[in-house]
All heavy atoms as an XYZ file, in Angstrom:
667
protein
N      26.912    246.619     94.119
C      25.922    247.738     94.031
C      24.600    247.088     93.675
O      24.484    246.264     92.790
C      26.384    248.721     92.955
C      25.341    249.806     92.726
S      25.878    251.113     91.609
C      26.013    250.261     90.056
N      23.593    247.534     94.360
C      22.204    247.095     94.078
C      21.429    248.213     93.478
O      21.436    249.364     93.979
C      21.518    246.696     95.375
O      22.281    245.598     95.977
C      20.082    246.170     95.147
N      20.755    247.896     92.372
C      19.894    248.908     91.688
C      18.432    248.652     92.129
O      17.998    247.478     92.121
C      20.049    248.868     90.181
N      17.764    249.750     92.431
C      16.340    249.646     92.808
C      15.603    250.652     91.972
O      15.889    251.834     92.001
C      16.155    249.980     94.302
C      16.932    249.022     95.155
C      14.672    249.954     94.641
C      16.974    249.419     96.628
N      14.661    250.114     91.188
C      13.767    251.021     90.325
C      12.833    251.763     91.214
O      12.035    251.153     91.946
C      13.030    250.174     89.290
C      12.119    250.963     88.379
C      12.914    251.873     87.495
C      11.333    249.990     87.500
N      12.926    253.092     91.179
C      12.058    253.885     91.985
C      10.843    254.447     91.212
O       9.902    254.988     91.798
C      12.828    255.085     92.553
C      13.995    254.754     93.501
C      14.676    255.990     93.943
C      13.469    253.963     94.690
N      10.800    254.274     89.880
C       9.666    254.699     89.119
C       9.941    254.614     87.651
O      11.168    254.557     87.199
N       8.898    254.629     86.851
C       9.044    254.645     85.401
C       7.779    255.321     84.857
O       6.738    255.383     85.518
C       9.103    253.224     84.905
N       7.948    255.848     83.653
C       6.867    256.553     83.049
C       7.017    256.430     81.474
O       8.089    256.760     81.004
C       6.832    258.019     83.415
C       5.843    258.829     82.703
N       4.476    258.761     82.972
C       5.970    259.769     81.766
C       3.851    259.593     82.208
N       4.729    260.236     81.482
N       5.988    256.075     80.862
C       5.991    255.944     79.403
C       5.523    257.287     78.842
O       4.363    257.732     79.063
N       6.403    257.998     78.171
C       6.072    259.381     77.639
C       5.843    259.246     76.103
O       6.544    258.587     75.410
C       7.206    260.381     77.897
N       4.848    259.971     75.642
C       4.457    259.903     74.254
C       5.335    260.757     73.361
O       5.212    260.633     72.130
C       3.000    260.293     74.054
N       6.207    261.596     73.877
C       7.039    262.483     73.081
C       8.268    262.889     73.887
O       8.344    262.749     75.104
C       6.256    263.769     72.736
O       6.129    264.604     73.900
N       9.304    263.297     73.161
C      10.511    263.774     73.850
C      10.234    264.893     74.870
O      10.810    264.925     75.985
C      11.404    264.298     72.724
C      11.022    263.472     71.556
C       9.540    263.299     71.698
N       9.335    265.793     74.530
C       9.015    266.901     75.421
C       8.373    266.377     76.728
O       8.630    266.857     77.786
C       8.125    267.941     74.734
C       8.035    269.216     75.491
C       7.500    270.374     74.642
N       8.365    270.683     73.518
C       9.500    271.411     73.551
N       9.912    271.821     74.692
N      10.147    271.608     72.417
N       7.474    265.392     76.567
C       6.839    264.794     77.774
C       7.875    264.042     78.611
O       7.842    264.021     79.851
C       5.669    263.976     77.376
C       4.470    264.656     76.856
C       3.370    263.737     76.363
C       3.936    265.646     77.864
N       8.814    263.389     77.952
C       9.901    262.751     78.656
C      10.713    263.715     79.450
O      11.092    263.471     80.596
C      10.766    261.910     77.716
N      11.041    264.864     78.851
C      11.785    265.899     79.544
C      10.993    266.406     80.764
O      11.526    266.654     81.811
C      12.164    267.017     78.599
C      12.862    268.239     79.221
C      14.241    267.797     79.858
C      13.075    269.322     78.215
N       9.688    266.591     80.549
C       8.870    267.066     81.667
C       8.948    266.139     82.860
O       9.058    266.576     83.989
C       7.410    267.221     81.220
C       6.523    267.757     82.363
C       5.083    267.827     81.959
N       4.896    268.711     80.816
C       3.739    268.800     80.159
N       2.703    268.063     80.461
N       3.657    269.656     79.149
N       8.886    264.799     82.554
C       8.974    263.780     83.593
C      10.367    263.864     84.292
O      10.396    263.803     85.499
C       8.745    262.391     83.024
C       8.754    261.366     84.083
C       7.725    261.005     84.930
C       9.841    260.499     84.433
N       8.084    259.954     85.726
C       9.478    259.641     85.497
C      11.152    260.410     83.950
C      10.315    258.719     86.076
C      12.008    259.487     84.524
C      11.598    258.627     85.569
N      11.397    263.982     83.497
C      12.756    264.133     84.068
C      12.859    265.318     84.989
O      13.476    265.254     86.056
C      13.824    264.208     82.991
C      14.240    262.949     82.282
C      15.250    263.252     81.203
C      14.781    261.949     83.281
N      12.290    266.405     84.569
C      12.308    267.634     85.400
C      11.539    267.394     86.723
O      12.037    267.818     87.752
C      11.813    268.830     84.614
C      12.642    269.234     83.498
C      12.120    270.370     82.659
N      12.197    271.573     83.465
C      11.933    272.799     82.989
N      11.550    272.931     81.748
N      12.069    273.870     83.768
N      10.397    266.801     86.640
C       9.631    266.559     87.853
C      10.361    265.631     88.784
O      10.495    265.929     89.993
C       8.253    265.907     87.472
C       7.304    266.875     86.865
C       6.005    266.194     86.403
O       5.768    265.007     86.745
O       5.226    266.864     85.719
N      10.901    264.544     88.287
C      11.613    263.597     89.104
C      12.897    264.242     89.665
O      13.283    263.984     90.851
C      11.979    262.354     88.374
C      10.693    261.491     87.953
C       9.826    261.127     89.149
N      10.567    260.321     90.026
C      10.425    260.207     91.354
N       9.490    260.898     91.935
N      11.140    259.433     92.128
N      13.591    265.002     88.894
C      14.793    265.679     89.348
C      14.477    266.604     90.538
O      15.160    266.657     91.564
C      15.510    266.506     88.247
O      15.914    265.546     87.217
C      16.734    267.280     88.731
N      13.379    267.351     90.404
C      12.898    268.240     91.497
C      12.599    267.388     92.737
O      12.937    267.789     93.812
N      11.904    266.259     92.566
C      11.586    265.458     93.734
C      12.880    264.959     94.393
O      12.933    264.963     95.663
C      10.729    264.218     93.304
C       9.412    264.622     92.777
N       8.688    263.746     91.994
C       8.626    265.676     92.913
C       7.524    264.296     91.666
N       7.465    265.487     92.190
N      13.804    264.453     93.655
C      15.062    263.959     94.240
C      15.860    265.060     94.941
O      16.274    264.961     96.029
C      15.944    263.220     93.200
C      17.308    262.939     93.738
C      15.261    261.954     92.719
N      15.937    266.209     94.255
C      16.675    267.369     94.837
C      16.024    267.848     96.137
O      16.771    268.183     97.050
C      16.771    268.516     93.793
N      14.718    267.764     96.189
C      14.052    268.203     97.409
C      14.454    267.313     98.599
O      14.382    267.742     99.765
C      12.559    268.074     97.260
C      11.982    269.199     96.431
O      12.658    270.194     96.155
O      10.827    269.099     96.005
N      14.905    266.059     98.341
C      15.205    265.158     99.457
C      16.748    265.151     99.767
O      17.087    264.505    100.744
C      14.762    263.745     99.021
C      13.241    263.686     98.873
C      12.823    262.350     98.352
O      13.229    261.354     98.859
N      11.959    262.402     97.359
N      17.541    265.840     99.025
C      18.954    265.826     99.253
C      19.379    267.079    100.062
O      18.645    268.085    100.048
C      19.694    265.876     97.900
C      19.559    264.662     96.995
C      20.230    264.943     95.692
C      20.112    263.399     97.644
N      20.448    266.929    100.798
C      21.040    268.116    101.476
C      21.378    269.167    100.388
O      21.648    268.819     99.238
C      22.265    267.699    102.262
C      21.955    266.869    103.505
O      20.779    266.972    103.976
O      22.841    266.134    103.939
N      21.452    270.370    100.826
C      21.594    271.492     99.901
C      22.843    271.364     98.974
O      22.701    271.546     97.776
C      21.714    272.809    100.713
N      23.941    270.953     99.470
C      25.156    270.821     98.661
C      24.948    269.749     97.539
O      25.384    269.956     96.419
C      26.350    270.459     99.461
N      24.255    268.659     97.841
C      24.084    267.574     96.917
C      22.894    267.964     95.952
O      22.906    267.434     94.812
C      23.813    266.287     97.587
C      24.998    265.775     98.349
C      24.995    265.726     99.737
C      26.121    265.276     97.666
C      26.127    265.280    100.418
C      27.200    264.818     98.347
C      27.206    264.829     99.763
O      28.291    264.333    100.412
N      22.000    268.748     96.401
C      20.852    269.111     95.602
C      21.190    270.184     94.526
O      20.525    270.290     93.503
C      19.691    269.656     96.488
N      22.260    270.937     94.771
C      22.620    272.060     93.868
C      22.739    271.713     92.381
O      22.178    272.389     91.510
C      23.892    272.761     94.355
C      24.210    274.008     93.598
C      25.454    274.683     94.163
O      26.189    274.157     95.012
N      25.701    275.881     93.681
N      23.390    270.586     92.033
C      23.497    270.260     90.587
C      22.086    270.051     89.996
O      21.790    270.405     88.859
C      24.360    269.017     90.545
C      25.196    269.094     91.764
C      24.254    269.731     92.834
N      21.223    269.379     90.731
C      19.909    269.083     90.204
C      19.106    270.367     90.034
O      18.417    270.592     89.090
N      19.204    271.266     91.056
C      18.444    272.505     90.993
C      18.972    273.397     89.842
O      18.210    274.043     89.123
C      18.675    273.274     92.316
C      18.060    272.533     93.456
C      17.057    273.348     94.232
N      16.554    272.562     95.335
C      15.413    271.893     95.260
N      14.729    271.905     94.147
N      14.976    271.220     96.318
N      20.294    273.362     89.620
C      20.883    274.109     88.467
C      20.331    273.557     87.186
O      19.925    274.250     86.292
C      22.412    274.011     88.506
C      22.993    274.701     87.239
C      23.102    276.092     87.174
C      23.402    273.944     86.170
C      23.591    276.699     86.119
C      23.884    274.624     85.017
C      23.999    275.933     85.030
O      24.485    276.577     83.940
N      20.291    272.211     87.041
C      19.821    271.573     85.792
C      18.356    271.993     85.531
O      17.978    272.128     84.380
C      19.981    270.062     85.910
C      19.531    269.381     84.679
C      20.228    269.164     83.500
C      18.263    268.779     84.416
N      19.497    268.532     82.596
C      18.254    268.283     83.092
C      17.086    268.642     85.180
C      17.171    267.616     82.534
C      16.002    267.994     84.576
C      16.080    267.500     83.290
N      17.558    272.135     86.558
C      16.180    272.500     86.398
C      15.951    273.782     85.666
O      14.938    274.035     85.063
C      15.450    272.507     87.694
C      15.209    271.147     88.372
C      14.674    271.351     89.792
C      14.283    270.267     87.545
N      16.957    274.696     85.705
C      16.866    275.970     85.033
C      17.773    276.081     83.849
O      17.878    277.197     83.302
C      17.217    277.106     86.104
O      18.551    276.918     86.468
C      16.271    277.104     87.254
N      18.472    275.048     83.477
C      19.449    275.067     82.401
C      18.723    274.822     81.032
O      18.659    273.649     80.572
C      20.528    274.071     82.656
C      21.693    274.163     81.672
O      21.519    274.809     80.632
O      22.697    273.515     81.990
N      18.248    275.849     80.401
C      17.452    275.713     79.167
C      18.298    275.085     78.061
O      17.775    274.289     77.228
C      16.884    277.014     78.712
C      15.779    277.547     79.673
C      14.613    276.610     79.805
O      14.210    275.987     78.804
O      14.065    276.479     80.940
N      19.609    275.465     77.956
C      20.428    274.885     76.920
C      20.601    273.362     77.067
O      20.541    272.607     76.110
C      21.819    275.541     76.971
N      20.679    272.891     78.340
C      20.780    271.497     78.538
C      19.459    270.755     78.282
O      19.418    269.661     77.791
C      21.256    271.192     79.965
C      21.552    269.731     80.260
C      22.695    269.182     79.406
O      23.487    269.904     78.838
O      22.779    267.931     79.345
N      18.366    271.457     78.543
C      17.009    270.891     78.188
C      16.917    270.706     76.676
O      16.385    269.711     76.197
C      15.887    271.801     78.720
C      15.898    271.929     80.258
N      15.189    272.835     80.880
C      16.515    271.159     81.173
C      15.319    272.656     82.178
N      16.162    271.686     82.382
N      17.391    271.674     75.936
C      17.368    271.534     74.466
C      18.240    270.379     74.011
O      17.848    269.645     73.085
C      17.808    272.843     73.781
C      16.780    273.969     73.934
C      15.464    273.610     73.318
O      15.378    273.024     72.195
O      14.413    273.924     73.997
N      19.336    270.223     74.702
C      20.204    269.060     74.326
C      19.461    267.736     74.666
O      19.527    266.807     73.886
C      21.515    269.114     75.103
C      22.578    268.095     74.611
C      23.885    268.290     75.330
N      24.030    267.498     76.563
C      24.118    266.187     76.617
N      24.143    265.460     75.493
N      24.251    265.619     77.721
N      18.768    267.724     75.723
C      17.999    266.495     76.121
C      16.933    266.256     75.062
O      16.724    265.078     74.651
C      17.379    266.692     77.460
N      16.228    267.291     74.647
C      15.211    267.130     73.605
C      15.789    266.649     72.303
O      15.260    265.722     71.623
C      14.479    268.420     73.360
C      13.465    268.833     74.488
C      12.982    270.227     74.216
C      12.351    267.834     74.649
N      16.952    267.148     71.910
C      17.637    266.691     70.688
C      18.048    265.209     70.816
O      17.791    264.459     69.893
C      18.869    267.548     70.394
O      18.421    268.906     70.240
C      19.643    267.052     69.214
N      18.520    264.822     71.922
C      18.916    263.409     72.167
C      17.735    262.514     71.942
O      17.767    261.556     71.213
C      19.491    263.241     73.551
S      21.178    263.808     73.815
N      16.655    262.886     72.610
C      15.447    262.047     72.542
C      14.867    262.078     71.101
O      14.342    261.046     70.642
C      14.430    262.553     73.607
C      14.791    262.217     75.041
C      14.857    260.723     75.237
N      13.515    260.222     74.991
C      13.251    259.376     73.948
N      14.140    258.976     73.118
N      12.009    258.978     73.746
N      14.837    263.206     70.469
C      14.268    263.308     69.121
C      15.071    262.476     68.115
O      14.523    262.039     67.101
C      14.227    264.764     68.696
N      16.414    262.262     68.362
C      17.211    261.476     67.485
C      17.311    260.031     67.928
O      18.110    259.274     67.401
C      18.607    262.092     67.376
O      19.260    262.133     68.680
C      18.538    263.505     66.793
N      16.532    259.627     68.963
C      16.552    258.253     69.413
C      17.639    257.839     70.381
O      17.907    256.698     70.569
N      18.285    258.870     70.943
C      19.402    258.606     71.882
C      18.861    258.848     73.339
O      18.079    259.714     73.572
C      20.531    259.641     71.659
O      20.928    259.519     70.289
C      21.724    259.418     72.562
N      19.314    257.950     74.187
C      18.928    258.112     75.640
C      19.552    259.319     76.215
O      20.677    259.773     75.768
C      19.347    256.889     76.396
N      18.929    259.936     77.232
C      19.425    261.083     77.920
C      19.443    260.748     79.445
O      18.465    260.191     79.908
C      18.617    262.339     77.692
C      19.140    263.521     78.378
C      20.183    264.278     77.874
C      18.606    263.891     79.621
C      20.689    265.309     78.580
C      19.105    265.024     80.298
C      20.165    265.702     79.742
O      20.647    266.779     80.446
N      20.549    261.044     80.150
C      20.620    260.626     81.530
C      21.149    261.790     82.390
O      22.057    262.570     82.008
C      21.672    259.474     81.608
C      21.997    259.030     82.986
C      22.941    257.836     82.977
O      22.715    256.920     82.254
N      23.999    257.952     83.735
N      20.598    261.872     83.580
C      21.076    262.783     84.630
C      21.302    261.908     85.846
O      20.553    261.014     86.148
C      19.994    263.816     85.053
C      19.547    264.759     83.994
C      20.567    265.652     83.402
N      21.561    266.240     84.350
C      22.758    266.607     83.992
N      23.227    266.434     82.800
N      23.508    267.163     84.899
N      22.398    262.241     86.563
C      22.694    261.503     87.772
C      22.852    262.488     88.900
O      23.610    263.483     88.771
C      24.022    260.672     87.633
O      23.866    259.774     86.501
C      24.306    259.879     88.877
N      22.169    262.246     90.016
C      22.308    263.020     91.222
C      22.814    262.031     92.263
O      22.494    260.811     92.229
C      20.990    263.586     91.668
C      20.281    264.547     90.613
C      18.901    264.963     91.152
C      21.175    265.723     90.385
N      23.482    262.539     93.274
C      24.024    261.613     94.276
C      24.201    262.358     95.587
O      24.278    263.574     95.642
C      25.304    260.995     93.836
C      26.427    262.006     93.584
C      27.271    262.342     94.632
C      26.583    262.609     92.358
C      28.264    263.329     94.410
C      27.571    263.548     92.152
C      28.422    263.863     93.176
O      29.363    264.782     92.966
N      24.324    261.531     96.653
C      24.791    262.042     97.918
C      25.871    261.135     98.422
O      26.418    260.334     97.557
C      23.614    262.202     98.934
C      22.908    260.917     99.280
O      23.482    259.825     98.993
O      21.812    260.950     99.848
N      26.126    261.101     99.667
C      27.237    260.273    100.188
C      27.097    258.785     99.949
O      28.054    258.074     99.780
C      27.489    260.575    101.686
C      27.907    261.971    101.943
C      28.024    262.267    103.446
O      27.635    261.379    104.270
O      28.400    263.375    103.776
N      25.821    258.327     99.969
C      25.609    256.938     99.906
C      24.800    256.412     98.733
O      24.719    255.172     98.474
C      24.862    256.467    101.183
C      25.566    256.858    102.399
O      26.740    256.469    102.565
N      24.973    257.564    103.305
N      24.179    257.234     97.972
C      23.232    256.850     96.968
C      23.364    257.588     95.618
O      23.637    258.791     95.658
C      21.783    257.007     97.438
O      21.673    256.391     98.710
C      20.778    256.466     96.493
N      23.245    256.900     94.533
C      23.179    257.598     93.193
C      21.771    257.433     92.697
O      21.155    256.407     92.746
C      24.091    256.890     92.193
C      25.525    257.290     92.384
C      26.381    256.737     91.198
N      26.174    255.335     91.088
C      26.426    254.630     89.954
N      26.758    255.242     88.885
N      26.199    253.360     89.922
N      21.225    258.559     92.193
C      19.903    258.559     91.595
C      20.099    258.826     90.067
O      20.590    259.859     89.701
C      19.051    259.708     92.165
C      18.891    259.522     93.697
C      19.806    260.113     94.549
C      17.796    258.834     94.173
C      19.628    259.995     95.903
C      17.588    258.731     95.541
C      18.553    259.273     96.409
O      18.355    259.166     97.737
N      19.829    257.788     89.290
C      20.036    257.939     87.820
C      18.670    258.081     87.164
O      17.808    257.181     87.253
C      20.798    256.699     87.315
C      21.002    256.844     85.800
C      22.103    256.512     88.067
N      18.437    259.170     86.506
C      17.235    259.455     85.764
C      17.539    259.384     84.303
O      18.388    260.041     83.816
C      16.663    260.819     86.174
C      16.370    260.945     87.630
C      17.286    261.990     88.270
C      14.934    261.265     87.827
N      16.792    258.472     83.613
C      17.072    258.218     82.225
C      15.790    258.313     81.376
O      14.775    257.814     81.785
C      17.667    256.837     81.970
C      18.909    256.643     82.863
C      18.013    256.560     80.535
C      19.429    255.203     82.898
N      15.831    258.987     80.264
C      14.856    258.953     79.244
C      15.403    258.275     78.008
O      16.427    258.711     77.498
C      14.372    260.376     78.925
N      14.842    257.171     77.656
C      15.324    256.426     76.514
C      14.214    256.146     75.494
O      13.054    256.186     75.860
C      16.093    255.153     76.898
C      15.285    254.235     77.818
C      14.430    253.254     77.303
C      15.456    254.294     79.190
C      13.735    252.426     78.106
C      14.689    253.504     80.020
C      13.861    252.542     79.481
O      13.176    251.681     80.313
N      14.601    255.870     74.241
C      13.566    255.684     73.237
C      12.716    254.442     73.511
O      13.136    253.563     74.172
C      14.402    255.481     71.972
C      15.813    255.478     72.363
C      15.952    255.709     73.754
N      11.494    254.446     72.930
C      10.687    253.263     73.117
C      11.392    252.016     72.635
O      12.076    252.060     71.544
C       9.478    253.590     72.171
C       9.461    255.063     72.041
C      10.899    255.531     72.138
N      11.314    250.972     73.426
C      12.007    249.735     73.088
C      13.475    249.759     73.531
O      14.082    248.703     73.470
N      13.975    250.871     74.023
C      15.320    250.937     74.534
C      15.369    250.447     75.928
O      14.429    250.202     76.595
N      16.601    250.248     76.393
C      16.784    249.810     77.777
C      17.840    250.604     78.429
O      18.594    251.331     77.754
C      17.204    248.315     77.835
O      18.408    248.198     77.137
C      16.152    247.383     77.255
N      17.913    250.601     79.698
C      18.868    251.311     80.475
C      20.127    250.606     80.397
O      21.141    250.527     80.380
C      18.483    251.500     81.947
O      18.286    250.188     82.486
C      17.278    252.339     82.045
């Protein structure tokens, strides 16, 4: 398996990190066929999961979403400053 970094963003707060995750999730979902995009589209409206993401980030824990299709996995991660994937 080969990993290719498609983008990165330094966010100043957990809320800004979540905003970036939401934007990138929307971009990825827009490029997937409908069946594969559905989990990402659902996540975009899942306020309870967004709160969980904010809690993870506020406590210094990484938060990850994975979208995929038949051939590719898109892993979106927000991790604390100084953390690694």
